[in-house]
Phi, psi and omega in degrees: 000124180286130182223011190298318182292319177297318180296320178295316179295321180294322177297316178295319182296322183294338177279343187243334187233136180305119181072001180080006185221159179257008170204131195303319186296339180291347186284346181072013181296333180286339182239351182084164179084191182237146185283146168287145176267121187275136182256321183201165176217151176207124180063236181269003189245152170230157178232138177266177185291346176266002178090003177286140182251141180224146164280125191260122175246013172269319176052045182057034181065033170119329186295330190275062182290341176266355185097175181285141175050043178301131187306320182291328177288313180301316180296319181295318181292318179298317180295318180293318182297326180294339180267348181132140187270339180194145182232336187062030181214161182298145175228158181297325181299324178301319180294319180295316180294318177299321179296316179298319179295314180299318180295326180279326183234083188301336179295341177270077182294327172229148187228138172240123178276139176228195188251355180198163175294322176302314180296321179296312182292317178303316183286326178300321178294317179299319180295317179298320178293318180295320183289318185270335186080008179258159188251334187270150178231152178249128171235178183242138176303130179093344177269133182247132182232033182095177189258026173295146187308310187290351181254353178270065179229159178235170182290147174270207185283345179212166184296334182265009181280139175300152176292148173246151184301137178254011180208139172300146179093355177261115181298135180302322182298325180285319180296333182291349174280353179255125178255142186245122175251177181257130180298136182069018180237093183297316180303328179295329177284316181300321180295323178295319180291330176289318183288323185243046182304131177076008182245348188266125180277323187195164166245126176248134185212144164281113184300328163240115180298131181230000182248007167238026197087169184282117176230109181290157176289140175293156178306122177086354184295309182294322177297323178294321177297322178296316181295315183295313181294316180298326182279354183234022179053040176240162181259152175253121180249124172263119172274097180254032177302320177273312190281337181300122182064009178257309180274354179171161185297329178265009178078188182293330181294328174284321181298320185256355175070033178236129185256119177277172175276322180227141178236138173253135179233165176184204172050265187301324185290356175250002177059021181107356175257159183296127182195159172202167177201148169226152181191167181184204181302147184302317183293334175284313183292340177287357173279344183282137177298141013269002181282329185223189189275352181273116187269137172202136181210164178195125183302318184259011176300133182072029180308132186302326180290314179295319179297315180298317179296320180296316178300315180298319180295313183294322178294323177294324181287345178284349184294143181302140175085359185301305185283335173296320179293315179301318180294320180296315180294317178298318180295321179297317179294314182297316180295319180294321178293321177299314180295318180297320179294319179296317180297326180273359181058041178255123178297117181207149178227124180257116174260137181216140166227109181061238186262016176236138184205162174219136171262106178272133180273071177193158175295154180268181355283159173245098187232004182209170178295324177298319177297317180302320184291348176280347183296145182272094184294329178292318177298320177297319179301318178295317179298317180303311183290326176296322178290320180299318179296336179263012175083026178241120183260109179251171176297132181281049178193139175297334190255040176229167179268152166257152183229142168252158182235173176293344179277342179288136181250168175296329176295320175300316182295316180297320177296320179295317182291325175298317178296320180296318178301316179292317182294320183287330178282343169057000000 
């Protein structure tokens, strides 16, 4: 496989950009080696600057549910760009995208558009604090909600231990307002509410964990969070930046039948362009400026290009059979990977929800962050490079999700499974 141009670009990038990348996981440090520099994408495929072709299961980390360079997205962006790229003023498209989001996710009675998932989650916490008057928030070990200071914490020695900073530059005093529970462990949440009674503003959770690899919620887990927060004058925040419009048109809350107070969105609602959104009950959202005292603003919020791409994406997803196809393709890939691992006698567990999945290199079940940590990241790294050499582009980390799109075909899946069989037999 020719890699000279990518290697040259990576060398140049490392002199100008920290680690040579603009987001850490792209550096390949979790799997070793150097990343290919991508030049273009079409449908289910991407090509690097050296001309190598790959079937892509990263899909820009989830947003490209229609595939690369989907004609309806390209046309929408081109049309919007010809009219102007940004105004810093209201546009009709913002109203249309907010309407589509509200119709799909009724719990979002009012919606505020922002520019990233990090911004959405960060603001949702501020809103919960403003609405409740409480200062502490509960998150779950292994769940990622962007790089805002108060969310970059990890679990301490016990479920009731204050969070400690998981990144340099995060003040310990600020991190201590974040409490860390265990995903799929209801008692760990209950203990925090007992210990910090009357102090907790909200629980924020990925309803399907997607940032420690795909870990679905246990039966009754989300309903228990709804019960606990409602009984303690706290809000329930669903971070659906990944799952929104990915696991179903109404997101994970529709799939599991649990309604949060606030929802964070991103990725799919921008059609591949930078975007985020948060929204919830009307009485909560009326606390947001200019209606209320909680301030949040953004020069590029509701950017016309992202809004146009998002509208096109959501309208395409409304077509009959869309999610049935995504589920079928995802199931075919997951079943094939499971079979390939069994045939190669490799301990592996494939978790899947709809069109997102992870193959963990460890025996199952994988239902918690502790389970995830048992996965053999080195074995995954070897598998990753073997697949890359065979033209299959996976997430460069054991602890990330893979995604299929509407552009992936059964032929793509069969080619991928053939490569997996060869890679696993090693």
